[in-house]
C-alpha positions as CSV (number, residue, x, y, z in Angstrom):
1,M,137.4,64.3,153.4
2,R,140.7,64.6,152.0
3,G,140.9,66.0,148.5
4,V,136.9,66.4,148.1
5,D,135.6,68.1,145.4
6,A,132.6,69.7,147.4
7,L,132.8,70.5,150.9
8,I,129.2,71.9,152.4
9,V,129.7,73.5,155.9
10,D,127.6,75.4,158.3
11,S,128.7,79.0,158.4
12,S,126.3,80.8,160.3
13,Y,128.4,83.3,162.4
14,T,131.4,85.5,161.9
15,R,134.7,84.9,164.0
16,E,133.2,88.2,166.0
17,E,129.8,86.8,166.4
18,Y,130.9,83.1,167.8
19,P,131.6,83.8,171.3
20,A,128.2,84.7,171.9
21,K,127.0,82.0,169.9
22,K,129.3,79.2,171.3
23,G,127.7,76.1,172.1
24,W,124.9,76.5,169.5
25,G,126.1,73.8,167.1
26,H,126.9,76.5,164.3
27,G,130.0,77.2,163.0
28,T,131.7,80.1,161.4
29,F,133.1,81.1,157.7
30,D,136.8,81.3,159.3
31,S,136.2,77.9,160.5
32,A,134.5,76.8,157.1
33,I,137.4,77.9,155.1
34,A,140.3,76.6,157.5
35,M,138.8,73.3,157.2
36,A,138.2,73.2,153.3
37,I,142.0,74.4,153.3
38,R,143.0,72.1,155.5
39,V,141.8,69.2,153.8
40,G,142.5,70.0,150.1
41,A,138.8,71.0,149.1
42,K,138.2,72.0,145.7
43,R,135.1,74.0,146.6
44,L,133.4,75.1,149.4
45,Y,129.9,75.8,149.6
46,C,129.2,78.2,152.9
47,T,125.4,77.2,154.2
48,H,122.8,77.7,156.9
49,H,123.2,81.6,157.5
50,E,122.2,83.4,160.3
51,P,118.5,83.9,159.4
52,T,118.3,87.6,161.0
53,R,120.9,88.7,158.5
54,S,119.5,90.2,155.3
55,D,121.0,89.3,151.9
56,S,122.9,92.3,151.4
57,E,124.5,91.9,155.2
58,L,125.4,88.4,154.1
59,E,127.1,89.3,151.1
60,A,129.0,92.2,152.8
61,V,130.1,89.6,155.8
62,F,131.1,86.8,153.0
63,A,133.2,89.7,151.0
64,D,134.9,90.5,154.3
65,V,135.9,87.3,154.9
66,L,137.2,86.3,151.3
67,A,139.1,89.3,151.0
68,R,140.6,88.6,154.9
69,H,141.4,84.7,153.4
70,A,142.5,85.6,149.9
71,P,146.2,84.9,150.1
72,L,145.2,81.1,151.7
73,L,142.9,80.1,149.3
74,Q,145.6,78.7,146.8
75,G,142.7,77.6,144.1
76,L,140.1,76.8,146.5
77,E,136.5,78.1,144.9
78,V,134.5,79.4,148.2
79,N,130.8,79.8,147.6
80,L,127.8,81.4,149.5
81,A,125.0,78.7,149.0
82,R,121.6,79.9,148.2
83,E,118.2,78.4,147.8
84,G,117.7,77.0,144.3
85,L,121.4,76.4,144.2
86,E,122.7,73.4,142.1
87,V,125.7,71.8,141.9
88,V,127.0,69.4,139.2
89,L,130.0,67.3,140.2
């Protein structure tokens, strides 16, 4: 994955939710961002969102995660994947 242009990662849960969901096969926003930084990805697309979360709740969770990680992003573009999103590489 080193230096990949676009990394797409399951980001179903927050770090607070994860302990109760561990072993379900889904990841967190935090682990997705950490992976993208570790491999030097240019863009990260967080996908496979928790289905019980409304769009506004998802956007609030995403904004919180981005604010927390802002000093570490170093040019990494982080996006919420959404239905109909097309990415041109």
